[in-house]
C-alpha beads as a LAMMPS data file, in Angstrom:
LAMMPS data file: protein, C-alpha beads

350 atoms
349 bonds

1 atom types
1 bond types

-500.0 500.0 xlo xhi
-500.0 500.0 ylo yhi
-500.0 500.0 zlo zhi

Masses

1 110.0

Atoms # bond

1 1 1 -30.685 3.702 9.525
2 1 1 -30.597 4.116 5.839
3 1 1 -27.365 3.516 3.932
4 1 1 -27.612 7.119 2.696
5 1 1 -26.364 9.057 5.568
6 1 1 -23.141 7.573 5.651
7 1 1 -21.190 10.502 3.708
8 1 1 -17.641 10.863 2.873
9 1 1 -14.618 9.231 2.096
10 1 1 -12.776 8.822 5.625
11 1 1 -8.765 7.325 6.112
12 1 1 -7.032 6.064 9.107
13 1 1 -3.824 8.476 9.586
14 1 1 -1.331 5.902 10.959
15 1 1 1.082 7.648 13.324
16 1 1 4.066 5.599 15.248
17 1 1 5.608 7.468 18.209
18 1 1 4.173 10.340 16.844
19 1 1 5.386 10.286 12.877
20 1 1 3.321 9.571 10.395
21 1 1 3.350 6.866 8.494
22 1 1 3.784 7.039 4.779
23 1 1 0.546 5.002 3.967
24 1 1 -1.117 7.871 5.320
25 1 1 -0.760 10.097 2.870
26 1 1 -0.784 7.640 0.235
27 1 1 -4.403 6.492 1.300
28 1 1 -5.457 10.522 1.098
29 1 1 -4.241 10.755 -2.168
30 1 1 -6.472 8.044 -3.161
31 1 1 -9.179 9.296 -1.242
32 1 1 -9.316 12.800 -2.970
33 1 1 -9.686 11.011 -6.369
34 1 1 -12.867 8.756 -4.911
35 1 1 -14.216 11.603 -3.193
36 1 1 -14.183 13.714 -6.355
37 1 1 -16.179 10.953 -8.247
38 1 1 -18.325 11.019 -5.349
39 1 1 -19.011 14.600 -4.516
40 1 1 -17.620 15.054 -1.180
41 1 1 -14.553 15.148 1.205
42 1 1 -12.077 13.131 2.625
43 1 1 -11.444 12.796 6.062
44 1 1 -8.705 11.628 8.359
45 1 1 -8.674 9.929 11.603
46 1 1 -6.131 10.412 13.547
47 1 1 -5.692 8.004 16.831
48 1 1 -2.895 8.369 19.681
49 1 1 -1.752 10.488 22.521
50 1 1 -0.667 14.344 22.017
51 1 1 -0.446 13.958 18.108
52 1 1 -2.609 17.217 17.972
53 1 1 0.673 18.622 15.741
54 1 1 0.312 16.235 13.179
55 1 1 -3.114 17.811 11.764
56 1 1 -1.390 20.557 9.730
57 1 1 0.771 17.634 7.577
58 1 1 -2.661 15.998 7.014
59 1 1 -4.102 18.879 5.378
60 1 1 -0.865 19.487 3.309
61 1 1 -1.214 16.383 1.738
62 1 1 -4.712 17.026 1.083
63 1 1 -7.184 15.867 3.977
64 1 1 -10.196 18.599 4.294
65 1 1 -11.182 17.341 7.844
66 1 1 -8.472 15.800 10.711
67 1 1 -10.891 13.736 13.266
68 1 1 -8.518 13.792 16.102
69 1 1 -9.013 11.002 19.119
70 1 1 -6.187 12.127 21.750
71 1 1 -6.303 9.923 24.774
72 1 1 -3.127 8.558 26.658
73 1 1 -4.523 5.241 26.525
74 1 1 -3.749 5.299 23.002
75 1 1 -0.082 5.988 23.275
76 1 1 1.076 2.419 21.978
77 1 1 -0.858 0.740 19.753
78 1 1 -2.908 -1.639 21.324
79 1 1 -6.084 -3.249 19.663
80 1 1 -8.716 -2.870 21.848
81 1 1 -8.457 0.818 22.575
82 1 1 -7.399 1.707 18.951
83 1 1 -10.587 -0.235 17.980
84 1 1 -12.820 1.110 20.413
85 1 1 -11.594 4.419 18.947
86 1 1 -12.081 3.955 15.328
87 1 1 -15.390 2.252 15.705
88 1 1 -16.453 5.116 17.613
89 1 1 -15.877 7.578 15.262
90 1 1 -17.443 5.513 12.382
91 1 1 -20.573 5.199 14.528
92 1 1 -20.510 8.905 15.190
93 1 1 -19.292 10.424 11.812
94 1 1 -20.714 7.410 9.490
95 1 1 -18.522 7.467 6.847
96 1 1 -19.928 6.208 3.327
97 1 1 -15.818 4.668 2.741
98 1 1 -13.428 4.153 5.410
99 1 1 -9.931 3.387 4.329
100 1 1 -6.849 1.508 6.321
101 1 1 -3.021 0.592 5.297
102 1 1 -2.238 -3.157 4.829
103 1 1 0.459 -2.618 7.194
104 1 1 1.254 -4.375 10.462
105 1 1 -1.211 -2.500 12.547
106 1 1 -3.665 -1.751 9.849
107 1 1 -3.972 -5.532 9.254
108 1 1 -4.997 -5.760 12.823
109 1 1 -6.928 -3.036 13.523
110 1 1 -9.435 -2.986 10.390
111 1 1 -10.837 -6.394 10.524
112 1 1 -11.217 -5.944 14.030
113 1 1 -13.449 -2.689 13.501
114 1 1 -15.235 -3.675 10.410
115 1 1 -16.560 -6.404 13.076
116 1 1 -17.973 -4.203 15.627
117 1 1 -19.330 -1.805 13.311
118 1 1 -21.233 -4.780 11.460
119 1 1 -19.741 -4.347 7.839
120 1 1 -17.654 -5.964 5.176
121 1 1 -13.953 -5.380 4.453
122 1 1 -12.036 -6.410 1.567
123 1 1 -7.982 -6.895 2.350
124 1 1 -4.802 -5.871 0.560
125 1 1 -6.492 -4.223 -2.269
126 1 1 -4.426 -2.802 -5.404
127 1 1 -7.137 -1.141 -6.919
128 1 1 -9.906 0.906 -5.970
129 1 1 -12.697 2.508 -8.095
130 1 1 -16.472 4.023 -7.893
131 1 1 -18.703 2.501 -10.272
132 1 1 -21.582 0.361 -10.595
133 1 1 -22.038 -3.063 -9.150
134 1 1 -22.693 -5.528 -10.273
135 1 1 -20.655 -4.768 -12.722
136 1 1 -22.757 -6.474 -15.859
137 1 1 -26.585 -7.144 -14.246
138 1 1 -28.415 -9.811 -14.869
139 1 1 -30.509 -9.126 -17.990
140 1 1 -33.927 -7.695 -16.972
141 1 1 -32.683 -7.122 -13.878
142 1 1 -30.879 -3.556 -14.588
143 1 1 -32.972 -1.881 -12.295
144 1 1 -31.395 -3.624 -9.367
145 1 1 -27.490 -2.542 -10.293
146 1 1 -26.575 0.018 -7.470
147 1 1 -24.555 3.018 -8.386
148 1 1 -21.359 5.079 -6.830
149 1 1 -20.227 1.776 -4.964
150 1 1 -16.398 1.316 -3.901
151 1 1 -14.996 -1.382 -6.351
152 1 1 -12.828 -3.157 -4.293
153 1 1 -10.047 -5.117 -6.642
154 1 1 -7.366 -7.784 -5.003
155 1 1 -5.349 -10.788 -6.232
156 1 1 -7.653 -13.958 -5.335
157 1 1 -6.497 -17.658 -5.092
158 1 1 -2.975 -17.111 -4.517
159 1 1 -2.320 -14.271 -7.072
160 1 1 -4.339 -16.742 -9.940
161 1 1 -6.857 -14.516 -10.552
162 1 1 -8.252 -10.824 -9.887
163 1 1 -11.211 -10.084 -8.003
164 1 1 -13.061 -7.301 -7.749
165 1 1 -15.510 -7.262 -4.603
166 1 1 -18.159 -4.628 -3.295
167 1 1 -20.186 -4.128 -0.401
168 1 1 -23.723 -2.736 -1.673
169 1 1 -25.737 -3.432 1.764
170 1 1 -23.851 -2.119 4.594
171 1 1 -21.765 0.567 5.454
172 1 1 -18.955 1.986 5.697
173 1 1 -17.169 0.589 2.877
174 1 1 -14.174 -0.673 4.061
175 1 1 -10.775 -1.754 2.417
176 1 1 -7.287 -1.987 3.131
177 1 1 -4.409 -1.111 0.867
178 1 1 -0.835 -2.308 0.416
179 1 1 1.731 0.306 1.093
180 1 1 3.472 1.188 -2.206
181 1 1 0.607 0.919 -4.152
182 1 1 -1.581 4.339 -4.062
183 1 1 0.477 7.462 -5.040
184 1 1 0.569 10.586 -2.347
185 1 1 -0.299 14.112 -3.701
186 1 1 2.444 16.636 -3.758
187 1 1 2.428 18.742 -0.502
188 1 1 0.989 21.544 -0.593
189 1 1 2.571 23.956 2.270
190 1 1 0.308 25.905 4.325
191 1 1 -2.852 23.983 3.220
192 1 1 -5.049 23.707 6.134
193 1 1 -7.497 20.971 7.227
194 1 1 -10.790 21.511 9.866
195 1 1 -9.699 19.672 12.762
196 1 1 -12.508 18.244 14.937
197 1 1 -11.868 16.574 18.287
198 1 1 -13.613 13.751 19.299
199 1 1 -13.559 12.158 22.631
200 1 1 -15.027 8.790 23.013
201 1 1 -15.018 6.902 25.894
202 1 1 -12.652 3.670 26.101
203 1 1 -13.645 2.047 29.134
204 1 1 -10.717 -0.863 30.173
205 1 1 -12.172 -4.376 29.569
206 1 1 -10.585 -7.987 29.680
207 1 1 -9.016 -7.317 26.119
208 1 1 -7.079 -4.699 27.168
209 1 1 -3.646 -5.869 27.192
210 1 1 -0.918 -4.094 29.394
211 1 1 2.340 -3.027 27.433
212 1 1 5.340 -4.346 29.873
213 1 1 8.442 -2.940 27.533
214 1 1 9.045 -1.710 24.180
215 1 1 12.398 -2.550 22.474
216 1 1 12.787 -1.322 19.224
217 1 1 15.464 -3.216 17.372
218 1 1 18.158 -0.968 15.323
219 1 1 17.871 -2.207 11.692
220 1 1 20.237 -1.423 8.833
221 1 1 18.152 -2.656 6.100
222 1 1 17.231 -0.200 3.573
223 1 1 13.066 0.249 2.434
224 1 1 13.375 -1.191 -1.275
225 1 1 9.965 1.469 -1.625
226 1 1 12.242 4.042 -1.084
227 1 1 14.560 3.385 -3.942
228 1 1 13.767 5.080 -7.612
229 1 1 16.066 2.159 -9.393
230 1 1 15.702 -1.199 -8.250
231 1 1 17.807 -4.046 -10.057
232 1 1 15.579 -7.044 -8.860
233 1 1 16.939 -10.521 -9.450
234 1 1 14.741 -14.180 -9.720
235 1 1 15.232 -17.741 -9.999
236 1 1 17.059 -17.237 -13.050
237 1 1 20.269 -15.398 -11.282
238 1 1 21.037 -18.876 -10.321
239 1 1 22.558 -18.556 -6.839
240 1 1 23.355 -16.311 -4.147
241 1 1 26.835 -15.662 -5.478
242 1 1 25.492 -14.199 -8.878
243 1 1 23.491 -11.221 -6.939
244 1 1 26.861 -9.787 -6.946
245 1 1 26.454 -8.855 -10.749
246 1 1 22.992 -7.229 -9.987
247 1 1 24.923 -5.172 -6.861
248 1 1 27.505 -3.843 -9.492
249 1 1 24.908 -2.632 -11.862
250 1 1 22.682 -1.210 -9.163
251 1 1 25.799 0.807 -7.831
252 1 1 26.493 2.152 -11.067
253 1 1 23.141 3.127 -11.437
254 1 1 22.770 4.484 -7.701
255 1 1 19.916 1.798 -7.326
256 1 1 19.415 -0.770 -4.871
257 1 1 19.184 -4.465 -5.092
258 1 1 15.784 -6.159 -4.587
259 1 1 14.380 -9.881 -5.342
260 1 1 11.556 -12.214 -6.092
261 1 1 9.776 -14.741 -3.924
262 1 1 12.226 -17.805 -5.287
263 1 1 15.057 -16.143 -4.110
264 1 1 13.916 -15.701 -0.838
265 1 1 12.718 -19.058 -0.127
266 1 1 16.207 -19.812 -1.639
267 1 1 18.113 -17.906 1.455
268 1 1 19.794 -15.699 -1.250
269 1 1 18.261 -12.593 0.341
270 1 1 16.236 -11.369 3.145
271 1 1 12.632 -11.398 2.843
272 1 1 12.713 -7.699 3.542
273 1 1 14.167 -7.183 -0.199
274 1 1 11.107 -8.971 -1.728
275 1 1 9.160 -7.855 -4.157
276 1 1 5.726 -8.897 -4.946
277 1 1 2.114 -9.981 -3.607
278 1 1 3.902 -11.653 -0.509
279 1 1 6.817 -8.807 -0.677
280 1 1 6.519 -4.894 -0.794
281 1 1 4.892 -3.131 -3.496
282 1 1 7.300 -1.028 -5.280
283 1 1 6.900 2.139 -7.980
284 1 1 10.651 2.846 -8.841
285 1 1 11.263 5.028 -11.904
286 1 1 13.481 2.071 -13.321
287 1 1 12.655 -1.352 -12.834
288 1 1 15.226 -4.198 -13.893
289 1 1 13.511 -7.893 -13.595
290 1 1 16.487 -10.088 -14.232
291 1 1 16.102 -13.788 -14.467
292 1 1 12.029 -13.248 -13.289
293 1 1 9.791 -15.085 -15.158
294 1 1 7.057 -12.674 -14.377
295 1 1 4.414 -14.797 -12.204
296 1 1 1.311 -12.619 -11.604
297 1 1 2.117 -12.627 -7.877
298 1 1 5.869 -10.647 -8.584
299 1 1 3.756 -8.461 -11.328
300 1 1 1.298 -7.076 -8.547
301 1 1 4.251 -5.716 -6.761
302 1 1 5.925 -3.678 -9.709
303 1 1 4.036 -3.399 -12.677
304 1 1 3.087 0.434 -11.881
305 1 1 7.184 0.981 -12.317
306 1 1 7.926 4.250 -14.708
307 1 1 10.158 1.869 -16.763
308 1 1 10.290 -1.891 -16.476
309 1 1 13.550 -3.144 -18.260
310 1 1 13.481 -7.277 -18.658
311 1 1 16.440 -9.800 -18.916
312 1 1 15.309 -13.145 -19.591
313 1 1 16.865 -16.031 -21.517
314 1 1 13.143 -17.150 -22.184
315 1 1 12.030 -15.346 -24.906
316 1 1 8.097 -16.435 -24.010
317 1 1 8.428 -15.217 -20.579
318 1 1 5.256 -13.392 -18.843
319 1 1 7.442 -10.722 -17.772
320 1 1 7.800 -9.518 -21.391
321 1 1 4.283 -8.601 -21.615
322 1 1 4.885 -5.806 -18.671
323 1 1 8.228 -4.726 -19.921
324 1 1 9.020 -1.615 -21.871
325 1 1 12.051 -2.832 -22.854
326 1 1 13.361 -6.691 -22.981
327 1 1 16.596 -8.645 -23.772
328 1 1 16.685 -12.050 -24.547
329 1 1 19.703 -13.566 -23.472
330 1 1 22.211 -14.694 -20.840
331 1 1 21.809 -12.087 -17.991
332 1 1 25.642 -13.751 -16.779
333 1 1 26.686 -11.887 -20.209
334 1 1 24.393 -8.904 -20.748
335 1 1 24.237 -7.654 -17.332
336 1 1 28.229 -7.260 -16.874
337 1 1 28.481 -5.863 -20.316
338 1 1 25.489 -3.427 -19.470
339 1 1 27.360 -2.236 -16.075
340 1 1 30.541 -1.764 -18.042
341 1 1 28.514 0.546 -20.794
342 1 1 27.238 2.353 -18.003
343 1 1 30.527 2.845 -16.277
344 1 1 32.061 3.982 -19.295
345 1 1 29.148 6.705 -20.248
346 1 1 30.038 7.794 -16.482
347 1 1 33.653 8.109 -17.149
348 1 1 33.054 10.105 -20.332
349 1 1 30.870 12.246 -18.364
350 1 1 33.404 13.391 -15.896

Bonds

1 1 1 2
2 1 2 3
3 1 3 4
4 1 4 5
5 1 5 6
6 1 6 7
7 1 7 8
8 1 8 9
9 1 9 10
10 1 10 11
11 1 11 12
12 1 12 13
13 1 13 14
14 1 14 15
15 1 15 16
16 1 16 17
17 1 17 18
18 1 18 19
19 1 19 20
20 1 20 21
21 1 21 22
22 1 22 23
23 1 23 24
24 1 24 25
25 1 25 26
26 1 26 27
27 1 27 28
28 1 28 29
29 1 29 30
30 1 30 31
31 1 31 32
32 1 32 33
33 1 33 34
34 1 34 35
35 1 35 36
36 1 36 37
37 1 37 38
38 1 38 39
39 1 39 40
40 1 40 41
41 1 41 42
42 1 42 43
43 1 43 44
44 1 44 45
45 1 45 46
46 1 46 47
47 1 47 48
48 1 48 49
49 1 49 50
50 1 50 51
51 1 51 52
52 1 52 53
53 1 53 54
54 1 54 55
55 1 55 56
56 1 56 57
57 1 57 58
58 1 58 59
59 1 59 60
60 1 60 61
61 1 61 62
62 1 62 63
63 1 63 64
64 1 64 65
65 1 65 66
66 1 66 67
67 1 67 68
68 1 68 69
69 1 69 70
70 1 70 71
71 1 71 72
72 1 72 73
73 1 73 74
74 1 74 75
75 1 75 76
76 1 76 77
77 1 77 78
78 1 78 79
79 1 79 80
80 1 80 81
81 1 81 82
82 1 82 83
83 1 83 84
84 1 84 85
85 1 85 86
86 1 86 87
87 1 87 88
88 1 88 89
89 1 89 90
90 1 90 91
91 1 91 92
92 1 92 93
93 1 93 94
94 1 94 95
95 1 95 96
96 1 96 97
97 1 97 98
98 1 98 99
99 1 99 100
100 1 100 101
101 1 101 102
102 1 102 103
103 1 103 104
104 1 104 105
105 1 105 106
106 1 106 107
107 1 107 108
108 1 108 109
109 1 109 110
110 1 110 111
111 1 111 112
112 1 112 113
113 1 113 114
114 1 114 115
115 1 115 116
116 1 116 117
117 1 117 118
118 1 118 119
119 1 119 120
120 1 120 121
121 1 121 122
122 1 122 123
123 1 123 124
124 1 124 125
125 1 125 126
126 1 126 127
127 1 127 128
128 1 128 129
129 1 129 130
130 1 130 131
131 1 131 132
132 1 132 133
133 1 133 134
134 1 134 135
135 1 135 136
136 1 136 137
137 1 137 138
138 1 138 139
139 1 139 140
140 1 140 141
141 1 141 142
142 1 142 143
143 1 143 144
144 1 144 145
145 1 145 146
146 1 146 147
147 1 147 148
148 1 148 149
149 1 149 150
150 1 150 151
151 1 151 152
152 1 152 153
153 1 153 154
154 1 154 155
155 1 155 156
156 1 156 157
157 1 157 158
158 1 158 159
159 1 159 160
160 1 160 161
161 1 161 162
162 1 162 163
163 1 163 164
164 1 164 165
165 1 165 166
166 1 166 167
167 1 167 168
168 1 168 169
169 1 169 170
170 1 170 171
171 1 171 172
172 1 172 173
173 1 173 174
174 1 174 175
175 1 175 176
176 1 176 177
177 1 177 178
178 1 178 179
179 1 179 180
180 1 180 181
181 1 181 182
182 1 182 183
183 1 183 184
184 1 184 185
185 1 185 186
186 1 186 187
187 1 187 188
188 1 188 189
189 1 189 190
190 1 190 191
191 1 191 192
192 1 192 193
193 1 193 194
194 1 194 195
195 1 195 196
196 1 196 197
197 1 197 198
198 1 198 199
199 1 199 200
200 1 200 201
201 1 201 202
202 1 202 203
203 1 203 204
204 1 204 205
205 1 205 206
206 1 206 207
207 1 207 208
208 1 208 209
209 1 209 210
210 1 210 211
211 1 211 212
212 1 212 213
213 1 213 214
214 1 214 215
215 1 215 216
216 1 216 217
217 1 217 218
218 1 218 219
219 1 219 220
220 1 220 221
221 1 221 222
222 1 222 223
223 1 223 224
224 1 224 225
225 1 225 226
226 1 226 227
227 1 227 228
228 1 228 229
229 1 229 230
230 1 230 231
231 1 231 232
232 1 232 233
233 1 233 234
234 1 234 235
235 1 235 236
236 1 236 237
237 1 237 238
238 1 238 239
239 1 239 240
240 1 240 241
241 1 241 242
242 1 242 243
243 1 243 244
244 1 244 245
245 1 245 246
246 1 246 247
247 1 247 248
248 1 248 249
249 1 249 250
250 1 250 251
251 1 251 252
252 1 252 253
253 1 253 254
254 1 254 255
255 1 255 256
256 1 256 257
257 1 257 258
258 1 258 259
259 1 259 260
260 1 260 261
261 1 261 262
262 1 262 263
263 1 263 264
264 1 264 265
265 1 265 266
266 1 266 267
267 1 267 268
268 1 268 269
269 1 269 270
270 1 270 271
271 1 271 272
272 1 272 273
273 1 273 274
274 1 274 275
275 1 275 276
276 1 276 277
277 1 277 278
278 1 278 279
279 1 279 280
280 1 280 281
281 1 281 282
282 1 282 283
283 1 283 284
284 1 284 285
285 1 285 286
286 1 286 287
287 1 287 288
288 1 288 289
289 1 289 290
290 1 290 291
291 1 291 292
292 1 292 293
293 1 293 294
294 1 294 295
295 1 295 296
296 1 296 297
297 1 297 298
298 1 298 299
299 1 299 300
300 1 300 301
301 1 301 302
302 1 302 303
303 1 303 304
304 1 304 305
305 1 305 306
306 1 306 307
307 1 307 308
308 1 308 309
309 1 309 310
310 1 310 311
311 1 311 312
312 1 312 313
313 1 313 314
314 1 314 315
315 1 315 316
316 1 316 317
317 1 317 318
318 1 318 319
319 1 319 320
320 1 320 321
321 1 321 322
322 1 322 323
323 1 323 324
324 1 324 325
325 1 325 326
326 1 326 327
327 1 327 328
328 1 328 329
329 1 329 330
330 1 330 331
331 1 331 332
332 1 332 333
333 1 333 334
334 1 334 335
335 1 335 336
336 1 336 337
337 1 337 338
338 1 338 339
339 1 339 340
340 1 340 341
341 1 341 342
342 1 342 343
343 1 343 344
344 1 344 345
345 1 345 346
346 1 346 347
347 1 347 348
348 1 348 349
349 1 349 350
């Protein structure tokens, strides 16, 4: 079978408890951009049990088609039946590109499916483009350069370099994308997608697991990816107690406190609040980087913020290279002064 038979940009529309995850809408937004470059359409693949009611929302966020595999075996996520279902969709409909969210589910499902359909997968991508590969062809071999390839960019070697990867000889081209990296499109109420019901065989085998019980922990951790303003601290804050001055600033601004990896490793804050390559990718309207040096691993998780304000005593800190505004000095003096000034401004505005 030739590669030319594979068409369209597909995304895996993750749902849990019959509620679509936000990563599904983020992937549709990026898929629309890629599909525009290729002159094709976007298809969302929806797997689950009694999930037909979710198709309208996928259409409103930009999906042109929705392939629904509705089966009781897919009620709760399990690797084997979900891998069977998604592999069957790929083998039947032959997508050119297949995008999966790099969630706990996606990181399990994506590699399993890519192995079964005999293609490659690039994990934890931070950028996706359509272009030529190799990027710079060898002299005299320009005719070997392939066009309209999915160029998948991700940090490599612990975040010390950025790699651009392609899969020119196999289809589909598969990638997992970290939540928060891509932007979803505005919701278009009433927009409809073509719904295709697909009923592949999902035979039980010795790789099926039996779910004995589902325990749902109730947590009180707020998601930093939802915050419009983040006040983020690094090792330079100095101690767990010193994070109180960051909290004071966040309270005045109506934002949340987040942190770098070093803070988590020191036990000053939980991992749920970590920004960066091994934490969460955020895109707030304002991001304060306080006492954060700006290692590439951290920058990868916040560089798409609308406005970045850096406060650091080291004027040569790499964080200033990505900051829109930078303050060089002692954060223990600057942050309280900034907090008091904002408080005074709020009081004056009343």
